[in-house]
Every structure is written in C-alpha cells, then in structure tokens.
N, C-alpha and C positions, 0 to 999 in steps of 0.2 A: 503493500500499502503506501501512496506519498504520502512526504512525512505533514501535509497538508490536510490531512485528512482527518475529518471531524467526530469529535467520540456520538454518541447513539445519546438520543436528544437534545441536541445541540442547539439544531435550527429551531426545535419549538420551544425552547428557554431562550434566545435570540429573538423569537417576535415576540417573546413577551416584553420582555425589557422595552425592544426598538417599542413597541404601542405606550408604554410608560411615558418615553425618551420623548418621545413627539409630543404627547397629550399634553406633556410637562412643558416643550417648547411654544406649542399655542397654536392657533388660528394658521398660521399663512403653514407649518412646515407639517399642519395635518391635512390643507385642502392642498395643500403641493400632492400632495401622494394620493389625491384624485381617488378613482375606483379601489387604493388600497383598505379605506374606510369610509367612500359611498357611492354605492354599489350605482348602475346608471340605470334609470327606467326604465320598463320596454318601449322600441319606438326612438326613443332620445337618438340624433344625430350627436354630432358632436360640438356644435353651437348650442342645441337646446342644455348640452348636459353640462357646456362650460355656465350658464345662466343659474342652472340648475346646482350648480356646485358653489358660487358665491352666494346667494342665499342663505347657505344655514350658517351659526355662528356658535363658535367654543365656548362654552365658559370657563374660566381659566376657573381652574380648583386643584389639579395639579402638584404643580409650580407651589402656589402658595400653602396651599397643605403642609410639600415637603423641605417651604425656608420656616413652616409655621413647630413642624417638628425637630428641625435642626438645631432652632433657637430654641426649642426646650431643655436642650441637651446643654448645647454653647452659653445658656445664661450664665453661667458662671463658668469659667475655662478647668481646664481639667489641670487634675491635680499633678503636677508634673516640673522638678525643676535638674534635669540635668545636672554634670557639673565638670570641671575637669575638663579630660580628652571629648566628651559627650556632650559640652553645652552650644556645640554648635545646632546643637538638633533642634531646638528651642527656633530659632533662626533660619534655617535649613533643610529639613526631615527628610528630602527626596534629591538633596545635587541640584535644584531647579529653585532657590531661594522660596520655595515656599516654607509659611510658618508651620512649627505642629499644629498651632491650632486650624491655620489654611486647611489640612493636610485632614487633621480629622474632619471637620468638616464636608470633604472630598468623599471618606469615608461609609459618614453619615447615609450621604447623596448613594453612590452607589448600591446602598443595600439597602435603600426605598425605593431606587430605578431599575436596579436590578437583581437584590437579590442577592448576588454574591459581588464579591471581588477578589482579585489575587495583588500580593505584595510578593513584590523579590527583592532581594537585600544584596544593592552592588554597593562595591566601594569603587570608587570614585573622591581620586584632587585627596589621596589619601584617607578617606572618609566612608564609612559606613553609613551610607545611603537607604532608604526606599522607593522604592519603583511600584508604582500604582497599575495594574493592568485590567480594562472592563471585562466583562461576562465575553463581551463578543471576540476579543482578543486570545481568550484560554479555548484552544479548540479542538484540544487532547491532552487527556491525564490515568497514568498507569502505577502502578508502584515507582515504577522503576525512570518514570521519565517523564516530563508537562511541557507541551507544545504552546507557545505561544502568536503571535502575529504581530509585526509590529511595521511601525513604517519607516521607509530610509530615502532618499532625493538622490537622482540619477543627473548631471550638468548636461544639457545639451550641446552637446560640441559645436554647433553650427551659431550658437544664440548664447551668450554669457550672462544673460540677465532671464535663462528660462531654467525653473528645473521639472522634474519629473518623480513624485510624488509616487513610492512601491511602497507594495507588502512584502517583507523578510517573514521567514520562522524562525524565530530562538528558538531549540530545544537545549533542556534541561535535562542533563540524564547523568549517567557513569562510564566512567569508562571499565577495560577491562580488568583494573587493579580495586576498584568500587571508589574510584575518585572523582566528585564532582566538576564535570567538565559543559561548558556549554557550548553548543552550534549553530554554528549561522545559517542556513538553510536561503538560495534562490533561485528565482526560475529562469531557466533560460530558454527560448524554442519550447518552452511546452517539459523541460523535462526542470524537475530539480537536483539541483548537486550543493554539497556544504561548501561553502567559502572562506570560511573561518573556524578556527578552533581556540576555547579559551582554558584557561584551566586553574580557575580563581581559588587564592589558599589563602591562610592566616597564617601571617608571618612566615609565613614557609613550609608549614602546613596543611598539607589537600583537605577538603572537605567531604567528609564518611555522606552528610545528608543533603537534601535540597534546601538552600536555603528559600524557600518559598512557602509560603503563608496565608490560605483559604479565609477570611471574612465571612460565615455562612458554609454553604451547602449546594451541590451546584444543581442539586435537586429541587432548592427553594424557588419561590416563586419571587420577586419583586413585592415588597411591602404593600408598595400603594395601587399594583394590577387591577383588584378590587374596585378602587376610582376611578383608574382608566375609563375599565370596560363601561361604568354608568356614566361616564365622559362621553363613551364613542356612541353611546346608544342616543345621548341625550341630544348630539351634535348630530344624525341621521334624524331622528324627532321632529328638530327643528328646520331643519332644512325642508323637513318634505312641510313644515308647515307653511314655512313661508314662504311655499312655491304655491301652495294650495294656496292661500293669500295673496298673491299675483295673481289668478286665474280667477277667483270669483270674490272681490274686493267692489271691482267696479261691474256699473245691471249693463246689461245686453240686450238691447231693443230687438224688437220683433216688431215684425208688420206685418196688419192682416187684410186683404180686400184688391178692388183692381185700383193699383194704386195710377193714373195714366190721367195724362188731362183732357181737356174736352176736344183735341185734335189727336190725340189717342195714342200722345207720345209719353213714354215712362215719368213719370212727377220724381223729385227731385226734390229733397225734407232738408229744411236745416235745424239741428238739433240743439242745446240751448236757449242762455233765458235773451230775451232780443228780437227773438224770430217768430215767424207765427207761421202757419201753413195752412194751405185749403185740399180739402181730398172730393170731389166730385160723387164717388162714391156713398151713399149715405151706410151701407152694411163696411165698410172698412173701420177698422182698427189697430193701435197700435198699442202693446204692453212691455213694461221691463220687466227681466226674466233679473231677478236679485237671489242669491244665493241667500238661505233662511237657515242650512241642517245647524246641527251639533257638532260633525267629524270634527270641524278644527278645534272646538272647543273642546273633543277629547284630548286633539292628540296637544292642546295646551295642557291640561289637567295632570296628562301622565309627561310632559318635560317636569310641570311644576314639582312633583313627582321626583323627579331624575336629581331635581337640583337639592330635594330634602335629603335625598338617600347619598348624596356626595358630602351634604354636607353633616350626616352624621357617621359618614367614613371619617371626617377630619379638617374638611374642607367651611371651618367655623364662619368662615365671612359670608357666608352663601346663606348663610342660617336668619329668617328673622328673627333677631335678637332683642331682649330688654337692656333700656340703660338706667336701669333698676342700678342699685350697689348690691351686691348679692353678699350673702355672709361668707365666709370664709370658709368650713365648713362643709355646707354648698356648693360653693366652686369646685369643692377637694373632690364630694362625691359625683359631680360632672364630667372632672376629669378622671376620673376611676379608668375608663375605658381606656384610654390615651394615655396617661403612665403606664399600662400596660402594656403595651408597644413599644415605648421608651424605656423602658425598664429590661425589655429585651435587645433591643438595639445597644443600649446602653452594655450588656452583658457580652455580645460580639462583638463591641468597638476594646472591650477593655482585654480582650482573652487573646482577642491579633495582637495588637500596641504588646502586651504584654510577651508574649511570642516576640514579635520583632524584634523588641528593645533586647532580650535575648541573645539573640541573635548577631547586633550591632553590638553590643556589650563585649562578648565573645571577642567578636572582630578587630573589635581596639582596646581589648585588656583588659581591658573596666567592670565595673561592678553595674549591675542591673539597677536599673532606676525608678523608682517607685510611679507606678500608672494610675490614675483612676479620674472617668470623665465626672461631670456631673449629675448626679442623682436629685436635686434640689428643681424636681422641673419644673412645678406648681410655682408660677410667682403672686403670690399672697401671703401680704405683709402682714405684721402682728396690729390685733383691732388695740383700739386705745384705753376701753372695755377690759377687755383680754390683761393688755400689759399692766393698768392698773393692779387688777384681783389677781395675778401674777406676783405681783411686789407685795401687795396684802398680805400673802398667804406663805413669801421668801420670810417677811420682816417676821409671821409671826411663829416661827420655826417648822410650819410645813414643808417647806421647799429650802431646797441648799442653792447656797450661793452657786454654784455651779449648772446644775440645774437650770436657775432662772439668767443666765447668762446664756447659755445655751441657745434658749427660747431668744435671748433676745439676737442670737446671729440668727435664729432660723427663719424669726421676723424682719433681718436684716435692719437693725436700730444701731447692731456697730459701725462706728465708721468705717470709709473701704478698705480689707488691708487688714485690719483688726482679727486679731486671730481671737477663739474664747480665751483662751491660758494667758494671753498678754493682758486680754481687758480685766479674766480676773488676779494678774499680778499687780495691775495698777489699781486695783480697789485695794485690794490687800496691803498695798506700799501707802496711799493715801496720796499717788504721785497723780500731776495733773496734763495733761497735754501742752497746757501754753504756763508760760509766765507771765508773774504781775512783780513787778516793780516795788521793792516795799519805799515806801510815804516817808519821805526826809519828819522827821518829829518835830514837834512846833517848838519856833523859838520863843524861848522869855522873852518879852518887849523889857 
C-alpha cells in the first residue's frame, strides 16, 4: 500500500470535522460548498440554483459557542510556570512564537471542531517545542508508525515570485534497531518515495518511543458536531422559507372574459394606482391570487425550534433571555450541563499537556513543570449579603479564616495576582498594601 493510505474511518471522521469547521467559518464558506449542504430542487437550472442558494442564511452558532467554551476554560490562565531551561515555553510553545496560553486555546478549538488533535515534540533551535497536527493531517496510525501530512513549497524555476504548495507525508516510525526515525515521503509522477530520513535523539541517546501525543481518540466525534448538524438543518429550512416567500409574497392577477375593445383588438390593461380600465364585456372579471396557506408558517416554526435547539446545545446568545439579575445558585444550576463538557475538555487538555511536558522536560534534561487549566468555569462573583453572612460566621467562630479567604478568592474579591496564602499572611501580620507617612507631631507654640 502507498504511504498516503488512510486508516479505516478516516473519510467519515474528516467529513464530520469539515462540517463543523465550515459552519464555524459561517455563511460564505457554507454557501461556497453549494450542494454539499444545499441540494438542488428538481428542475432547477444553474441560474435558478444560484438564486435559490443566495436566499438562505446561516445563523452564527458554532463559532460563538466555541468562543464561549474556550473563554470559560481560559477565563483564568492555566497554572503553568516553567523555570530554567524551560522558561521559553511561556512565550514560545511551538517554535513559532505562539505563547503557551494561545497554544492551549488552539488545543481546545481542535477538540470542539475535530474531536481529536495530534502533537509532535520536535527539537528546533536547541529547544524542544510542540507542533500541532489537525485530525485531517493524521492519516494512518498503528503501534509502529504514525503517518501525517504537511505542506511544503516548491519554487517556480521560471518565476521567482511564484511558489507552489504541495503535500508530503511525514512518517514517524522505528528503524531495525528500534530507534525513532522520521521519514519524509514525496510524490513524483504518481509514485511515493522517501526523500529524507532523520534520527532525532536526546543528547546523543536515541528515542525508543514516538514523541507524539493524541488529545482524544480517533474515534471521537467533534464536541460541536451536534450543534453543526442543527445549524445545517436551520440553513436548509431558512432557504426554503425565503424561496417560498420570494414566489408567494406578491399577488398574481388573473383576468376572465373577452378582453377586447369594440374593434376586436386585445384590451391593454394598466395595473396600479392612478390607472383606469374599461372592459366592454359585462361578464369579464379580474381577481388577485394571493398566498394564504400555513406552509411557510410551519417552516418558520421549525426554524425557530432549531434556534432554540442550538441555544440548548450551547449557543446561549441565540436564546431569548431575561435582563433580570439571577442568583448565583441559579446561574450555577443553569451552567451544570455546560460545565460537564468543560470539565471533560479540561481533563483532556491537562492529560495531553502533562504528557507533552514529560517528553519536553526529558529532552531538555529538566524536571517536569506542573500544569493545570482553570476549573472555575462559571464567572459568578460572591453576593454582598453572602459575604456579610460569611464574615459574621467567621467572626463568631463558625468558620476559619482560611475558609473565609478561600471564599473571597473564589468570589474574585481578592486583588489580581494575590493568592489565598498571601492574603492570610497579610492579615496575620497586620501588613497593608500601602504606606502611611507618619504625621509630624504638633509643635508647641
């Protein structure tokens, strides 16, 4: 089999992630795919279909939901403070000047849009960095190899300003001695061949494992696939509704009788205000045919239902909300289904990054830095009445100072950057965040 052979299920998996990405991109991308998402109606020619295609609309649901979920996890930066030779990871996690926080946001996005991502540890400019591969780039996997696709450019020999982008295969595998190697495969005239082989090492010692980590399973669906499916149905139905309105919005005039003048010529009639017509035939009549059925109303109701379905999946901005202030407990209950998804995502990110950092630290000869993403997903500040009640409980001996300060921390009542331990130390020492100049004693006159 050629090196570009896909694993079983690859095409279906990629079709799912492509759909989520397309609806995240929005209306222009979806409509550019034409009958992939909007089949032609029977009897439509190309011009009719183009007009039909332009009448529908895609409600933005996938991307706003992805931003909301990513924002909830990244509401507070991950606990990550690499030191020594690993300090560079904060500002350059992938060798492309991508900060650790931005890289984590990209990992979350891949889970939402694709359900899985792949991460390869490389050694670039004397630094171990992490390179991300999308699901579409992971084409074959086994216990002894992983095959990835990546782009490379070829310079046009006749035009120095023109470059052609092509795909090559990166094979991560082992040599006969069981050492990790990288084979670069390129296609020429329909045949694939190895054009380069690399043998990465750890300060002279060969790898015996592939430094590649999966975030999620290849069998996993994108987290937002269900939302994209509903969005797709909404798009098709909105097109049908707009198409129906186009053909039924204006009434159609029907004329009955012998519409001829006294000389036997066909009578020319004028339509609209300011016009007058006279017909010799007393039995002639004219009627306006107007649409009065409930068909479009049913479509409208179905579209509204789809909007509500999308809101329940996660696109809260689409739901009809209330401007009333909600109690903290009510907000937490309403967020429970969302935080279940957030917790699963956070666990996946944590386990993936922890494994990557183990490889990076081994490569750099350093201890593994700790990493944890935020788990406080719901932005609910402590209610003043609750804070007063907690203060009174603490003062009455029913709550420790440590517990009280922790509540302040969770309610975001402490200054930015101040930890619970620091605040308790300040309270116990009586220190303040500012200095008061001593007043000069009053001089006796």
